[in-house]
Structures are given as C-alpha cells and as structure tokens.
C-alpha positions as CSV (number, residue, x, y, z in Angstrom):
1,M,-7.3,38.0,-66.3
2,R,-10.3,35.8,-65.4
3,L,-10.8,34.6,-61.6
4,I,-12.9,31.3,-61.2
5,I,-13.5,30.3,-57.6
6,A,-15.0,26.5,-57.9
7,L,-16.7,24.3,-55.5
8,P,-17.6,20.9,-55.4
9,D,-21.1,21.8,-56.7
10,S,-21.0,24.8,-58.1
11,I,-19.0,28.1,-59.5
12,P,-20.0,31.0,-56.6
13,L,-17.5,33.3,-58.7
14,D,-16.4,34.1,-62.5
15,R,-15.2,37.4,-63.3
16,E,-12.6,39.6,-65.1
17,V,-10.0,40.7,-62.4
18,S,-6.6,42.9,-62.9
19,R,-5.0,41.3,-59.6
20,V,-5.4,38.5,-57.0
21,R,-4.1,38.2,-53.5
22,A,-4.3,34.9,-51.3
23,G,-2.2,32.8,-48.8
24,G,-0.5,29.9,-49.7
25,L,1.0,27.3,-47.2
26,N,4.6,29.3,-48.0
27,G,3.0,32.7,-47.6
28,S,0.9,35.3,-49.0
29,F,1.2,36.3,-52.7
30,T,0.1,38.4,-55.6
31,L,-1.0,37.4,-59.1
32,L,-0.9,39.7,-62.2
33,E,-1.9,39.3,-65.7
34,N,1.7,38.6,-66.8
35,H,2.7,36.5,-63.6
36,V,4.4,33.3,-64.5
37,D,2.2,30.0,-64.6
38,F,1.8,29.0,-60.7
39,V,0.3,26.1,-58.6
40,T,0.2,26.3,-54.9
41,L,-2.0,25.0,-52.0
42,L,-4.0,27.6,-50.0
43,R,-4.5,27.8,-46.4
44,P,-7.9,28.8,-45.0
45,G,-8.4,32.7,-45.1
46,I,-9.0,35.7,-47.3
47,L,-8.5,35.8,-51.0
48,S,-8.6,39.4,-52.6
49,Y,-9.0,40.4,-56.0
50,E,-9.2,43.7,-57.9
51,D,-11.6,44.6,-60.8
52,E,-12.9,47.8,-62.5
53,N,-15.1,48.2,-59.5
54,G,-12.5,48.2,-56.9
55,E,-11.3,45.7,-54.1
56,H,-13.2,42.5,-53.2
57,M,-12.7,39.7,-51.1
58,A,-13.8,36.0,-50.6
59,A,-13.0,33.6,-48.0
60,V,-11.8,30.1,-49.0
61,N,-11.3,26.9,-46.7
62,R,-8.3,25.4,-48.0
63,G,-8.0,24.7,-51.7
64,V,-5.8,24.4,-54.8
65,L,-5.0,27.6,-57.0
66,V,-3.8,27.2,-60.4
67,K,-2.7,30.3,-62.4
68,R,-2.2,29.3,-66.2
69,G,-2.0,31.9,-68.7
70,G,-4.8,34.4,-68.3
71,E,-6.7,32.4,-65.9
72,V,-6.7,31.8,-62.4
73,R,-8.8,28.7,-60.8
74,V,-9.3,28.3,-57.3
75,S,-10.8,24.8,-56.1
76,T,-11.8,24.7,-52.6
77,L,-14.5,22.8,-50.4
78,D,-16.3,25.9,-49.3
79,A,-15.8,29.8,-50.0
80,V,-17.8,32.8,-49.1
81,T,-17.9,35.6,-52.2
82,D,-19.2,39.0,-52.5
83,R,-19.6,40.1,-49.0
84,P,-17.9,43.0,-46.9
85,L,-15.2,42.2,-45.0
86,G,-17.3,42.5,-41.6
87,S,-19.8,40.0,-42.5
88,L,-17.3,37.7,-44.3
89,R,-15.6,37.2,-40.9
90,E,-18.9,36.3,-39.3
91,A,-20.0,34.2,-42.1
92,V,-16.6,32.4,-42.0
93,A,-16.6,31.8,-38.2
94,E,-19.6,30.6,-38.6
95,R,-19.4,28.3,-41.5
96,F,-15.9,26.8,-41.1
97,T,-16.4,26.5,-37.5
98,E,-19.6,23.8,-38.1
99,E,-17.1,22.0,-40.3
100,D,-14.4,21.8,-37.9
101,E,-16.8,20.4,-35.1
102,A,-17.8,18.1,-37.8
103,E,-14.7,16.8,-38.6
104,A,-13.5,16.4,-35.0
105,K,-16.7,14.3,-34.4
106,A,-15.9,12.2,-37.3
107,R,-12.2,12.0,-36.0
108,Q,-13.5,11.0,-32.5
109,A,-15.7,8.2,-34.1
110,V,-12.7,6.7,-36.1
111,A,-10.3,6.9,-32.9
112,K,-13.3,4.6,-31.0
113,I,-13.4,2.3,-33.9
114,E,-9.5,2.0,-33.4
115,A,-9.5,1.7,-29.8
116,G,-12.3,-0.9,-29.9
117,F,-10.3,-3.3,-32.9
118,L,-7.3,-2.8,-30.7
119,R,-9.3,-4.1,-27.5
120,R,-10.6,-6.9,-29.3
121,L,-7.2,-7.8,-31.0
122,V,-5.5,-7.8,-27.6
123,D,-8.4,-9.9,-26.3
124,L,-7.9,-12.4,-29.1
125,G,-4.4,-12.9,-28.4
126,A,-4.8,-13.3,-24.8
127,E,-7.3,-16.1,-25.4
128,Q,-4.8,-17.8,-27.8
129,G,-2.1,-17.4,-25.3
130,E,-4.1,-19.3,-22.5
C-alpha cells in the first residue's frame, strides 16, 4: 500500500509500505494492505511504517489519517521523517516545543484582548448606570 504524509506546503513522505502503525485519539492501531477503509484523528506522536528495507519512523504533530483502498494518507501541520529514533525524539522535542510556545503566546494575547474588552464593557455599563 502507499503511504503519503502531507503537510500544508509539501509531501515529505510518499512510498510503498507493507504496514503502518500510529496512535489515534482512541488508541494505537496497525494498518495492513487488506484492512478496511479507515479514518481517524492522530494524536502527536510516532508513526511507524515498514517497507522492503525494514521499519522506519516519522513523528507527526496531530493530524488526520485516511486509509482508502491501497492508500494511506496522513494530513498534518508538521512532521519529521526519515531519522533514527534518537534524533527523531530530539527533533520532535525542539520543533514541537517551539510550536507549543508560539500557541501559548497567542492564547495569552487573546486572553489580554478579551480582558480589556470586558473591562471596557463594565466601564461602559457603569457610566450608563450613573
């Protein structure tokens, strides 16, 4: 079966495989060629796949996996592919931590905007009540 990992701007992996293992929101699973069609949300983690050269690993930062016929497509915002497990863990920690920090800063900014809006709304209500 064909495994394709797609990012918004590129396809870092497109190859023939005999097996795919991944972690969904409801637990881990293995897909083989004759597996029924399948759709699931992926949690951040390691996706492993096997081809004629052995087992390989990729890290995905959430996403959607769709198995349809002889094709498995993974759509994710970020992935690290074709690295040994040790360096894969390092790359994931570095890359995904940076993303998490950026998301946290964005949430903080939104919270400040919301708090400012609520303060102005309360002040406006107090002025009208006078």
